[in-house]
VEXSERO-605186 format. One line per field, with one value per atom (N, C-alpha, C): chain; residue in three letters; x, y, z. Coordinates in steps of 0.2 Angstrom, whole numbers, plus 2048, in hexadecimal, padded with zeros to 3 digits. Layout:
# residues N
kette c(A / ...)
rest c(ALA / ...)
c1 c(X / ...)
c2 c(Y / ...)
c3 c(Z / ...)
//
This chain:
# residues 224
kette c(A / A / A / A / A / A / A / A / A / A / A / A / A / A / A / A / A / A / A / A / A / A / A / A / A / A / A / A / A / A / A / A / A / A / A / A / A / A / A / A / A / A / A / A / A / A / A / A / A / A / A / A / A / A / A / A / A / A / A / A / A / A / A / A / A / A / A / A / A / A / A / A / A / A / A / A / A / A / A / A / A / A / A / A / A / A / A / A / A / A / A / A / A / A / A / A / A / A / A / A / A / A / A / A / A / A / A / A / A / A / A / A / A / A / A / A / A / A / A / A / A / A / A / A / A / A / A / A / A / A / A / A / A / A / A / A / A / A / A / A / A / A / A / A / A / A / A / A / A / A / A / A / A / A / A / A / A / A / A / A / A / A / A / A / A / A / A / A / A / A / A / A / A / A / A / A / A / A / A / A / A / A / A / A / A / A / A / A / A / A / A / A / A / A / A / A / A / A / A / A / A / A / A / A / A / A / A / A / A / A / A / A / A / A / A / A / A / A / A / A / A / A / A / A / A / A / A / A / A / A / A / A / A / A / A / A / A / A / A / A / A / A / A / A / A / A / A / A / A / A / A / A / A / A / A / A / A / A / A / A / A / A / A / A / A / A / A / A / A / A / A / A / A / A / A / A / A / A / A / A / A / A / A / A / A / A / A / A / A / A / A / A / A / A / A / A / A / A / A / A / A / A / A / A / A / A / A / A / A / A / A / A / A / A / A / A / A / A / A / A / A / A / A / A / A / A / A / A / A / A / A / A / A / A / A / A / A / A / A / A / A / A / A / A / A / A / A / A / A / A / A / A / A / A / A / A / A / A / A / A / A / A / A / A / A / A / A / A / A / A / A / A / A / A / A / A / A / A / A / A / A / A / A / A / A / A / A / A / A / A / A / A / A / A / A / A / A / A / A / A / A / A / A / A / A / A / A / A / A / A / A / A / A / A / A / A / A / A / A / A / A / A / A / A / A / A / A / A / A / A / A / A / A / A / A / A / A / A / A / A / A / A / A / A / A / A / A / A / A / A / A / A / A / A / A / A / A / A / A / A / A / A / A / A / A / A / A / A / A / A / A / A / A / A / A / A / A / A / A / A / A / A / A / A / A / A / A / A / A / A / A / A / A / A / A / A / A / A / A / A / A / A / A / A / A / A / A / A / A / A / A / A / A / A / A / A / A / A / A / A / A / A / A / A / A / A / A / A / A / A / A / A / A / A / A / A / A / A / A / A / A / A / A / A / A / A / A / A / A / A / A / A / A / A / A / A / A / A / A / A / A / A / A / A / A / A / A / A / A / A / A / A / A / A / A / A / A / A / A / A / A / A / A / A / A / A / A / A / A / A / A / A / A / A / A / A / A / A / A / A / A / A / A / A / A / A / A / A / A / A / A / A / A / A / A / A / A / A / A / A / A / A / A / A / A / A / A / A / A / A / A / A / A / A / A / A / A / A / A / A / A / A / A / A / A / A / A / A / A / A / A / A / A / A / A / A / A / A / A / A / A / A / A / A / A / A / A / A / A / A / A / A)
rest c(MET / MET / MET / HIS / HIS / HIS / THR / THR / THR / ILE / ILE / ILE / ASP / ASP / ASP / TRP / TRP / TRP / ASN / ASN / ASN / ARG / ARG / ARG / THR / THR / THR / PRO / PRO / PRO / LEU / LEU / LEU / ILE / ILE / ILE / PRO / PRO / PRO / ALA / ALA / ALA / ILE / ILE / ILE / ALA / ALA / ALA / GLN / GLN / GLN / ASP / ASP / ASP / GLU / GLU / GLU / SER / SER / SER / GLY / GLY / GLY / THR / THR / THR / VAL / VAL / VAL / LEU / LEU / LEU / MET / MET / MET / LEU / LEU / LEU / ALA / ALA / ALA / TYR / TYR / TYR / MET / MET / MET / ASN / ASN / ASN / LYS / LYS / LYS / GLU / GLU / GLU / ALA / ALA / ALA / PHE / PHE / PHE / GLU / GLU / GLU / ARG / ARG / ARG / THR / THR / THR / LEU / LEU / LEU / ALA / ALA / ALA / THR / THR / THR / LYS / LYS / LYS / GLU / GLU / GLU / VAL / VAL / VAL / HIS / HIS / HIS / TYR / TYR / TYR / PHE / PHE / PHE / SER / SER / SER / ARG / ARG / ARG / SER / SER / SER / LYS / LYS / LYS / ASN / ASN / ASN / ARG / ARG / ARG / ILE / ILE / ILE / TRP / TRP / TRP / LYS / LYS / LYS / LYS / LYS / LYS / GLY / GLY / GLY / GLU / GLU / GLU / THR / THR / THR / SER / SER / SER / GLY / GLY / GLY / ASN / ASN / ASN / THR / THR / THR / GLN / GLN / GLN / LYS / LYS / LYS / LEU / LEU / LEU / LEU / LEU / LEU / ARG / ARG / ARG / LEU / LEU / LEU / TRP / TRP / TRP / ILE / ILE / ILE / ASP / ASP / ASP / CYS / CYS / CYS / ASP / ASP / ASP / SER / SER / SER / ASP / ASP / ASP / CYS / CYS / CYS / LEU / LEU / LEU / LEU / LEU / LEU / LEU / LEU / LEU / CYS / CYS / CYS / VAL / VAL / VAL / GLN / GLN / GLN / GLN / GLN / GLN / LYS / LYS / LYS / GLY / GLY / GLY / ASP / ASP / ASP / ALA / ALA / ALA / CYS / CYS / CYS / HIS / HIS / HIS / THR / THR / THR / LEU / LEU / LEU / ASN / ASN / ASN / ARG / ARG / ARG / SER / SER / SER / CYS / CYS / CYS / PHE / PHE / PHE / PHE / PHE / PHE / ARG / ARG / ARG / GLU / GLU / GLU / ILE / ILE / ILE / MET / MET / MET / SER / SER / SER / ASP / ASP / ASP / GLY / GLY / GLY / VAL / VAL / VAL / VAL / VAL / VAL / GLN / GLN / GLN / ASP / ASP / ASP / GLU / GLU / GLU / GLU / GLU / GLU / ASP / ASP / ASP / ASN / ASN / ASN / MET / MET / MET / ASN / ASN / ASN / LYS / LYS / LYS / GLN / GLN / GLN / ILE / ILE / ILE / ALA / ALA / ALA / THR / THR / THR / TYR / TYR / TYR / GLY / GLY / GLY / ILE / ILE / ILE / LEU / LEU / LEU / ASP / ASP / ASP / THR / THR / THR / LEU / LEU / LEU / TYR / TYR / TYR / HIS / HIS / HIS / THR / THR / THR / LEU / LEU / LEU / CYS / CYS / CYS / ALA / ALA / ALA / ARG / ARG / ARG / LYS / LYS / LYS / THR / THR / THR / ALA / ALA / ALA / ASP / ASP / ASP / PRO / PRO / PRO / ALA / ALA / ALA / GLN / GLN / GLN / SER / SER / SER / TYR / TYR / TYR / THR / THR / THR / ALA / ALA / ALA / GLN / GLN / GLN / LEU / LEU / LEU / PHE / PHE / PHE / ALA / ALA / ALA / LYS / LYS / LYS / GLY / GLY / GLY / GLU / GLU / GLU / ASN / ASN / ASN / THR / THR / THR / ILE / ILE / ILE / GLY / GLY / GLY / LYS / LYS / LYS / LYS / LYS / LYS / ILE / ILE / ILE / VAL / VAL / VAL / GLU / GLU / GLU / GLU / GLU / GLU / SER / SER / SER / ALA / ALA / ALA / GLU / GLU / GLU / LEU / LEU / LEU / ALA / ALA / ALA / PHE / PHE / PHE / ALA / ALA / ALA / LEU / LEU / LEU / LYS / LYS / LYS / ASP / ASP / ASP / LYS / LYS / LYS / SER / SER / SER / LYS / LYS / LYS / GLU / GLU / GLU / CYS / CYS / CYS / VAL / VAL / VAL / THR / THR / THR / HIS / HIS / HIS / GLU / GLU / GLU / ALA / ALA / ALA / ALA / ALA / ALA / ASP / ASP / ASP / VAL / VAL / VAL / LEU / LEU / LEU / TYR / TYR / TYR / HIS / HIS / HIS / LEU / LEU / LEU / LEU / LEU / LEU / VAL / VAL / VAL / GLY / GLY / GLY / LEU / LEU / LEU / ALA / ALA / ALA / SER / SER / SER / VAL / VAL / VAL / ASP / ASP / ASP / VAL / VAL / VAL / ALA / ALA / ALA / PRO / PRO / PRO / GLU / GLU / GLU / HIS / HIS / HIS / VAL / VAL / VAL / PHE / PHE / PHE / SER / SER / SER / GLU / GLU / GLU / LEU / LEU / LEU / ALA / ALA / ALA / ARG / ARG / ARG / ARG / ARG / ARG / LEU / LEU / LEU / GLY / GLY / GLY / THR / THR / THR / SER / SER / SER / GLY / GLY / GLY / ILE / ILE / ILE / ALA / ALA / ALA / GLU / GLU / GLU / LYS / LYS / LYS / ALA / ALA / ALA / SER / SER / SER / ARG / ARG / ARG / LYS / LYS / LYS / THR / THR / THR)
c1 c(602 / 5FC / 5F5 / 5F3 / 5EC / 5E8 / 5F1 / 5ED / 5EE / 5ED / 5EB / 5E4 / 5DD / 5D7 / 5D8 / 5D8 / 5D8 / 5D2 / 5CC / 5C5 / 5C5 / 5C7 / 5C6 / 5CB / 5D1 / 5D6 / 5D9 / 5D6 / 5D7 / 5E0 / 5E1 / 5E9 / 5EB / 5F4 / 5F3 / 5FC / 5FD / 604 / 608 / 60E / 615 / 61C / 61D / 624 / 629 / 62F / 633 / 639 / 63F / 643 / 64C / 651 / 657 / 659 / 661 / 662 / 667 / 665 / 669 / 665 / 65D / 658 / 656 / 659 / 655 / 64F / 648 / 643 / 644 / 642 / 642 / 63B / 636 / 630 / 629 / 624 / 620 / 61A / 618 / 613 / 60C / 609 / 603 / 604 / 600 / 600 / 5F8 / 5F6 / 5F1 / 5F3 / 5EF / 5F0 / 5F4 / 5F2 / 5F5 / 5FE / 5FD / 606 / 606 / 604 / 609 / 60A / 606 / 606 / 60B / 60C / 612 / 618 / 618 / 61E / 621 / 61E / 61E / 622 / 61F / 61F / 627 / 628 / 62F / 631 / 632 / 637 / 63B / 636 / 636 / 631 / 631 / 62C / 626 / 620 / 61B / 618 / 615 / 611 / 609 / 604 / 5FE / 5FF / 5FE / 5FE / 5F8 / 5F7 / 5F0 / 5F1 / 5F4 / 5F5 / 5F2 / 5F6 / 5F5 / 5F2 / 5EE / 5E7 / 5E9 / 5F1 / 5F4 / 5F9 / 5F9 / 5FF / 607 / 60E / 612 / 616 / 61E / 621 / 627 / 62A / 62E / 632 / 638 / 63C / 639 / 633 / 632 / 635 / 635 / 637 / 63D / 640 / 645 / 64A / 648 / 64D / 650 / 64D / 64F / 64A / 64C / 649 / 64C / 644 / 644 / 645 / 64A / 649 / 648 / 641 / 63F / 644 / 647 / 64B / 647 / 643 / 63F / 639 / 633 / 62C / 62B / 628 / 623 / 61E / 618 / 612 / 611 / 60C / 60C / 607 / 605 / 601 / 5FB / 5F8 / 5F2 / 5F0 / 5F6 / 5F4 / 5F3 / 5F6 / 5F2 / 5F6 / 5FE / 603 / 608 / 60D / 613 / 619 / 621 / 626 / 62B / 62C / 630 / 637 / 63D / 645 / 647 / 648 / 649 / 653 / 652 / 65A / 65A / 65A / 659 / 65D / 65C / 660 / 65F / 665 / 663 / 65F / 65C / 656 / 652 / 64E / 646 / 642 / 644 / 63F / 63F / 638 / 635 / 63A / 63A / 63F / 648 / 648 / 652 / 654 / 650 / 654 / 654 / 658 / 65A / 651 / 651 / 64B / 645 / 63C / 63B / 639 / 63E / 63C / 642 / 643 / 648 / 648 / 643 / 63F / 63E / 643 / 642 / 63B / 639 / 636 / 63A / 63B / 63F / 63A / 63D / 637 / 633 / 634 / 631 / 62B / 62B / 627 / 62A / 62F / 62F / 634 / 630 / 635 / 63D / 63F / 648 / 648 / 649 / 64A / 652 / 653 / 65B / 65B / 65F / 661 / 660 / 65D / 657 / 659 / 657 / 658 / 653 / 650 / 64C / 64E / 654 / 657 / 657 / 659 / 65A / 653 / 64F / 649 / 645 / 647 / 644 / 647 / 64F / 650 / 64F / 64C / 649 / 640 / 63E / 637 / 634 / 637 / 637 / 634 / 632 / 631 / 628 / 622 / 61D / 61B / 61C / 61C / 621 / 625 / 628 / 626 / 625 / 621 / 61A / 615 / 60F / 611 / 615 / 616 / 61A / 61C / 61F / 61A / 614 / 60F / 609 / 609 / 605 / 60A / 60F / 614 / 60F / 60D / 60D / 607 / 603 / 5FA / 5FC / 600 / 601 / 606 / 609 / 60C / 607 / 60D / 60B / 606 / 601 / 5FD / 602 / 604 / 606 / 60C / 610 / 616 / 619 / 613 / 611 / 60B / 60C / 608 / 603 / 606 / 602 / 5FE / 603 / 5FD / 5F7 / 5F7 / 5EF / 5ED / 5EF / 5E8 / 5E6 / 5EB / 5E6 / 5E2 / 5E4 / 5DD / 5D9 / 5D7 / 5D3 / 5CF / 5D1 / 5CB / 5CC / 5C7 / 5C5 / 5C4 / 5C1 / 5BE / 5C3 / 5C6 / 5CB / 5D3 / 5D2 / 5D9 / 5D6 / 5CF / 5CB / 5CD / 5CA / 5CC / 5D3 / 5D8 / 5DD / 5DE / 5DE / 5DE / 5DA / 5D3 / 5D0 / 5D5 / 5D7 / 5D9 / 5DF / 5E5 / 5EC / 5EB / 5E5 / 5E5 / 5E1 / 5DE / 5DC / 5E1 / 5EA / 5EE / 5F0 / 5F3 / 5F5 / 5F2 / 5EA / 5E8 / 5EA / 5EA / 5ED / 5F3 / 5F6 / 5FE / 600 / 5FB / 5FC / 5FA / 5F4 / 5F1 / 5F7 / 5FB / 602 / 607 / 606 / 60C / 613 / 615 / 619 / 61C / 621 / 623 / 626 / 62A / 62D / 623 / 620 / 617 / 616 / 615 / 612 / 614 / 61D / 61D / 61D / 61C / 61D / 615 / 611 / 607 / 608 / 60B / 609 / 60A / 610 / 615 / 60F / 60C / 606 / 5FF / 5FF / 5F9 / 5FB / 5FF / 603 / 602 / 606 / 605 / 600 / 5FD / 5F8 / 5EF / 5F1 / 5F0 / 5F2 / 5F8 / 5FB / 5F6 / 5F6 / 5F6 / 5EE / 5E9 / 5DE / 5E1 / 5E4 / 5E7 / 5E9 / 5EF / 5F0 / 5EB / 5E6 / 5E0 / 5DC / 5DC / 5D7 / 5DA / 5E2 / 5E4 / 5E3 / 5E5 / 5E6 / 5EB / 5EF / 5F7 / 5F7 / 5FB / 5FF / 5FC / 5FF / 5FF / 5F9 / 5F4 / 5EB / 5EB / 5F0 / 5EB / 5EF / 5F5 / 5FA / 5F6 / 5F1 / 5F1 / 5EA / 5E6 / 5E2 / 5E1 / 5E8 / 5E9 / 5ED / 5F1 / 5F2 / 5EC / 5E8 / 5E1 / 5E0 / 5DE / 5DB / 5DF / 5E5 / 5EA / 5E8 / 5EA / 5E6 / 5DE / 5DA / 5D2 / 5D1 / 5CB / 5CC / 5CA / 5CA / 5C6 / 5C1 / 5BC / 5B3 / 5B0 / 5B4 / 5B1 / 5B3 / 5B7 / 5BA / 5B5 / 5B3 / 5AC / 5A7 / 5A4 / 59E / 59E / 5A4 / 5A2 / 5A3 / 5A3 / 5A3 / 59D / 59A / 595 / 594 / 58E / 58B / 58A)
c2 c(F37 / F37 / F36 / F36 / F37 / F30 / F2C / F26 / F20 / F23 / F22 / F23 / F20 / F20 / F1E / F25 / F29 / F26 / F25 / F24 / F1E / F1A / F13 / F12 / F13 / F0F / F16 / F18 / F1F / F1E / F17 / F15 / F0F / F14 / F10 / F0B / F04 / F01 / F06 / F06 / F0B / F05 / F05 / EFF / F05 / F04 / F08 / F03 / F05 / F01 / F06 / F03 / F09 / F09 / F0D / F0B / F06 / F00 / EF8 / EF3 / EF7 / EF0 / EEF / EF3 / EEC / EF1 / EEB / EEE / EF1 / EF7 / EFB / EF9 / EFB / EFA / EFB / EFA / EFA / EFE / F05 / F0A / F0A / F0E / F13 / F1A / F1C / F25 / F24 / F2A / F2D / F32 / F35 / F38 / F40 / F42 / F49 / F44 / F3D / F3C / F3D / F39 / F38 / F3C / F44 / F4C / F4F / F4D / F4F / F4E / F47 / F42 / F44 / F45 / F49 / F4F / F55 / F5A / F5D / F57 / F5C / F55 / F4E / F4A / F47 / F4A / F47 / F41 / F39 / F37 / F38 / F38 / F39 / F33 / F30 / F2B / F2B / F26 / F28 / F23 / F23 / F22 / F1F / F1A / F16 / F15 / F15 / F14 / F1B / F22 / F25 / F2B / F29 / F2C / F30 / F31 / F39 / F38 / F3D / F3D / F3D / F39 / F3B / F3B / F41 / F40 / F3A / F35 / F32 / F34 / F30 / F34 / F3B / F3D / F41 / F41 / F3C / F3C / F3B / F35 / F30 / F35 / F39 / F3C / F37 / F33 / F2D / F2F / F33 / F36 / F30 / F32 / F2F / F33 / F34 / F39 / F33 / F37 / F34 / F34 / F30 / F2F / F2D / F27 / F24 / F23 / F20 / F1F / F1C / F17 / F13 / F10 / F0D / F0C / F05 / F00 / EFB / EF9 / EF2 / EF3 / EF5 / EF4 / EF8 / EFD / F01 / F07 / F07 / F02 / F03 / F00 / F00 / F01 / F05 / F08 / F0A / F08 / F09 / F06 / F0D / F0F / F14 / F11 / F12 / F15 / F18 / F1B / F1E / F1E / F23 / F27 / F26 / F21 / F20 / F25 / F28 / F2B / F26 / F22 / F1F / F18 / F16 / F0F / F10 / F0D / F0D / F0C / F06 / F02 / F08 / F07 / F0C / F06 / F00 / EFE / EFF / F01 / F03 / F00 / EFC / EF5 / EFA / EF6 / EFA / EFB / EF3 / EF3 / EF1 / EF0 / EEC / EE6 / EE4 / EDE / ED8 / EDA / ED6 / ED1 / ECC / EC8 / EC2 / EBD / EB9 / EB1 / EB0 / EAC / EA4 / EA0 / E98 / E94 / E8E / E8A / E84 / E86 / E83 / E86 / E8F / E91 / E98 / E96 / E9E / EA2 / EA8 / EAC / EB0 / EB1 / EB3 / EB9 / EBC / EC7 / EC6 / ECB / ECE / ED2 / ED5 / ED8 / EDC / EDC / EE1 / EE9 / EEC / EF5 / EF7 / EF5 / EF8 / EFF / EFF / F04 / F0A / F0A / F0E / F11 / F0C / F0E / F12 / F11 / F17 / F1E / F1C / F22 / F26 / F23 / F28 / F2B / F26 / F26 / F26 / F26 / F26 / F1F / F1D / F16 / F15 / F1A / F18 / F18 / F1C / F17 / F14 / F11 / F0B / F05 / F04 / F00 / EFD / F03 / F04 / F00 / EFE / EFB / EF3 / EF4 / EF0 / EEB / EEB / EEA / EE8 / EEC / EE9 / EE4 / EE3 / EDE / ED8 / ED7 / ED2 / ECF / ED5 / ED1 / ECB / EC8 / EC1 / EBB / EBE / EB9 / EB5 / EAD / EA9 / EA9 / EAB / EAE / EAA / EA2 / E9F / EA1 / EA7 / EA9 / EAF / EB2 / EBB / EBE / EC0 / EC3 / EC7 / ECB / ED2 / ECA / EC6 / EC3 / EC1 / EBE / EBB / EC2 / EC8 / ECC / ECF / ECD / ECF / EC9 / EC4 / EBC / EBE / EBE / EC0 / EC6 / ECA / ED1 / ED6 / ED8 / EE0 / EE1 / EDC / EDA / EDB / ED3 / ED1 / EDC / EDD / EE2 / EE6 / EEA / EEE / EEE / EE6 / EE6 / EE6 / EE7 / EE7 / EEC / EF2 / EF9 / EFB / EFB / EFD / EF9 / EF3 / EF1 / EF4 / EF8 / EF7 / F00 / F03 / F0A / F09 / F05 / F04 / F03 / F00 / EFE / F07 / F08 / F0F / F16 / F15 / F19 / F16 / F11 / F0F / F12 / F11 / F10 / F1A / F1E / F24 / F28 / F26 / F23 / F23 / F1C / F1C / F21 / F23 / F28 / F26 / F21 / F1C / F1E / F21 / F23 / F1C / F17 / F10 / F0D / F0E / F0A / F0E / F15 / F18 / F18 / F16 / F16 / F10 / F0A / F03 / F03 / F04 / F05 / F07 / F0E / F13 / F10 / F0C / F08 / F02 / F00 / EFC / EFE / F03 / F05 / F08 / F0C / F0E / F07 / F02 / EFB / EFB / EF9 / EF6 / EFA / F01 / F07 / F04 / F04 / F03 / EFE / EF7 / EF2 / EF3 / EF7 / EF9 / EFD / F02 / F05 / F03 / EFD / EF9 / EF4 / EF3 / EED / EF0 / EF8 / EFD / F01 / EFF / F02 / F09 / F0D / F13 / F16 / F18 / F1A / F20 / F1E / F27 / F2C / F2C / F32 / F34 / F30 / F34 / F36 / F33 / F36 / F3B / F3B / F41 / F47 / F45 / F4D / F50 / F4B / F4D / F50 / F4C / F52 / F5A / F5A / F60 / F64 / F62 / F65 / F66 / F64 / F67 / F6C / F69 / F70 / F76 / F7A / F82 / F83 / F7E / F7D / F7A / F80 / F7B / F77 / F71 / F6B / F6A / F70 / F71 / F71 / F77 / F76 / F72 / F6D / F69 / F63 / F64 / F5D / F5E / F66 / F69 / F66 / F67 / F6A / F61 / F5A / F55 / F54 / F4F / F4C / F48 / F45 / F40 / F3A)
c3 c(75C / 760 / 75F / 759 / 754 / 754 / 751 / 752 / 758 / 75D / 765 / 768 / 769 / 768 / 770 / 774 / 77D / 77E / 77C / 77F / 781 / 77A / 77B / 781 / 77F / 783 / 788 / 78E / 791 / 795 / 796 / 79A / 794 / 794 / 78B / 78F / 790 / 792 / 78F / 795 / 791 / 793 / 791 / 790 / 78F / 796 / 797 / 792 / 78E / 78F / 78E / 790 / 791 / 789 / 788 / 782 / 77F / 786 / 781 / 783 / 783 / 781 / 788 / 78E / 794 / 796 / 798 / 799 / 7A1 / 7A1 / 7A7 / 7AB / 7A9 / 7AB / 7A8 / 7AB / 7A9 / 7A9 / 7A7 / 7AA / 7A6 / 7A9 / 7A5 / 7A1 / 79E / 799 / 797 / 79B / 797 / 793 / 791 / 78A / 78E / 793 / 796 / 798 / 79C / 799 / 795 / 78E / 78A / 787 / 786 / 784 / 787 / 78E / 792 / 78F / 790 / 78A / 787 / 77F / 77C / 77D / 780 / 77F / 781 / 787 / 78D / 78C / 788 / 786 / 78F / 791 / 79A / 79A / 79C / 79D / 7A2 / 7A1 / 7A7 / 7A4 / 7AA / 7AA / 7AE / 7AC / 7B3 / 7B8 / 7BD / 7C3 / 7C5 / 7C5 / 7C8 / 7CF / 7D3 / 7DA / 7DB / 7DA / 7DD / 7D7 / 7D2 / 7CF / 7CC / 7C7 / 7C6 / 7C3 / 7BE / 7B9 / 7BD / 7BD / 7BF / 7BB / 7BE / 7B8 / 7B9 / 7B9 / 7B9 / 7BD / 7C2 / 7C9 / 7CB / 7CC / 7D0 / 7D5 / 7DA / 7E1 / 7E1 / 7DF / 7DE / 7DA / 7D5 / 7D1 / 7CD / 7CD / 7C6 / 7BF / 7BC / 7B5 / 7B0 / 7AB / 7A7 / 79D / 79A / 793 / 791 / 78C / 784 / 77F / 77C / 77A / 770 / 772 / 76C / 76D / 76B / 76C / 767 / 768 / 764 / 766 / 763 / 762 / 760 / 762 / 761 / 759 / 758 / 751 / 754 / 759 / 75B / 760 / 75E / 763 / 768 / 76C / 772 / 776 / 774 / 77A / 776 / 77C / 779 / 77C / 779 / 779 / 77A / 780 / 77E / 782 / 77F / 77D / 784 / 78A / 78F / 78F / 790 / 795 / 79A / 7A0 / 7A6 / 7AC / 7B0 / 7B5 / 7B9 / 7BD / 7C5 / 7C3 / 7C6 / 7C4 / 7C4 / 7C2 / 7BE / 7C1 / 7C8 / 7CC / 7D2 / 7D5 / 7DA / 7E1 / 7DF / 7E2 / 7E4 / 7DF / 7E0 / 7DC / 7D7 / 7D4 / 7CB / 7C9 / 7C1 / 7BC / 7BC / 7BA / 7BE / 7BE / 7C1 / 7C0 / 7BB / 7BC / 7BD / 7C3 / 7C8 / 7CA / 7CC / 7CF / 7C9 / 7CA / 7C6 / 7C7 / 7C3 / 7C5 / 7C4 / 7C9 / 7C7 / 7C3 / 7C2 / 7C0 / 7C4 / 7CA / 7D2 / 7D3 / 7CE / 7D1 / 7D5 / 7DA / 7DF / 7DB / 7DE / 7DC / 7E0 / 7DC / 7DD / 7DD / 7E4 / 7E3 / 7E3 / 7E2 / 7E0 / 7E5 / 7E6 / 7EC / 7EF / 7F7 / 7F9 / 7FC / 7F8 / 7F9 / 7FE / 803 / 806 / 809 / 80E / 810 / 80B / 805 / 7FC / 7FA / 7FF / 7FC / 800 / 808 / 80E / 80A / 80B / 809 / 806 / 7FF / 7FB / 7FB / 7FC / 7FC / 803 / 808 / 80F / 812 / 818 / 81A / 817 / 818 / 81A / 810 / 809 / 805 / 806 / 805 / 806 / 809 / 80E / 812 / 80D / 80D / 807 / 801 / 7FE / 7F9 / 7F9 / 800 / 801 / 803 / 807 / 80B / 803 / 7FC / 7F9 / 7F5 / 7F5 / 7F1 / 7F4 / 7FC / 7FE / 7FE / 7FA / 7F8 / 7F5 / 7F2 / 7F0 / 7F2 / 7F8 / 7FA / 7FF / 801 / 805 / 80C / 80D / 814 / 81A / 817 / 81B / 81D / 819 / 81B / 81B / 81A / 81C / 823 / 826 / 82C / 825 / 822 / 81F / 81A / 816 / 814 / 814 / 81C / 81F / 820 / 821 / 823 / 81A / 818 / 80F / 80E / 810 / 810 / 811 / 818 / 81B / 81D / 818 / 815 / 81A / 818 / 81B / 822 / 826 / 82C / 831 / 82D / 832 / 833 / 82D / 82E / 830 / 831 / 832 / 83D / 83F / 845 / 848 / 843 / 846 / 849 / 841 / 842 / 847 / 84A / 851 / 856 / 855 / 85E / 85D / 858 / 85A / 859 / 85A / 85C / 864 / 863 / 86B / 870 / 86F / 871 / 872 / 86C / 86C / 871 / 871 / 876 / 87D / 880 / 885 / 886 / 883 / 882 / 884 / 880 / 881 / 889 / 88C / 893 / 897 / 895 / 89A / 899 / 893 / 892 / 893 / 890 / 88E / 887 / 887 / 87F / 87B / 87F / 87A / 878 / 87C / 87C / 876 / 876 / 872 / 86A / 86A / 863 / 861 / 865 / 862 / 860 / 864 / 863 / 85D / 85E / 856 / 850 / 84F / 849 / 84A / 84C / 84C / 849 / 84C / 847 / 840 / 841 / 839 / 834 / 837 / 832 / 830 / 835 / 833 / 82F / 830 / 82B / 826 / 823 / 81D / 81A / 820 / 81B / 818 / 81C / 81A / 815 / 813 / 80D / 808 / 807 / 802 / 802 / 806 / 803 / 801 / 7FE / 7FB / 7F4 / 7F4 / 7F1 / 7F1 / 7F6 / 7FC / 7FA / 7F5 / 7F7 / 7FD / 802 / 805 / 803 / 7FD / 7FB / 7FA / 7F9 / 7F7 / 802 / 805 / 80C / 80B / 80D / 80E / 809 / 802 / 7FD / 802 / 805 / 80B / 80F / 812 / 815 / 818 / 811 / 80E / 80C / 80A / 807 / 80E / 813 / 81B / 81D / 81D / 820 / 81F / 825 / 828 / 827 / 826 / 827 / 82E / 830 / 836 / 836 / 83D / 83E / 83D / 83F / 841 / 839 / 837 / 830 / 82B / 82A / 825 / 826 / 82C / 82F / 82C / 82D / 82C / 823 / 821 / 81A / 816 / 81C / 818 / 817 / 810 / 811 / 815 / 817 / 81A / 817)
//
């Protein structure tokens, strides 16, 4: 541990492979995640999107037990040999490296595990990560990619537009219309969150913080 200069490199890449040598994933560790991993033999990482320590598999149950640990010659990259329970990737593929780039540059995906992802992580988190993946998609082929390409002004206008349509649907008291318009609002809201790398968990944490607090008092406590 003392060979790592955490002040120089607060986050260190950590590559996990299973006992067969198959590379499962790449994540990051800070000092606390590193120490928790050594102490518990349960692999912990630092999530840059959630800005917190997370135990691998805390939501999915697909945990990693540390078997061996190496550090590279510059002391700024870790290689873990782990006993992987279930699938390593949040897409519920065995490895995060399941998309092959063909000679013509086209990315070839393996089996789509969308339904399994929804069952494991919930629709909002699954949709958020799907939208994040669209940032690098071809705008000519993806509406989401078009929104990202046009930027925050277009994304913001769409959120306002869809929210207004939801408000009118509420006034008309049509449950079917309210459902459809609410789905449009949530979709565009998640696009907005993804555009600034704010995960739904950040919003959930803020809602949890406010729970049980008077709305009037909460608003009064905010800085101008």
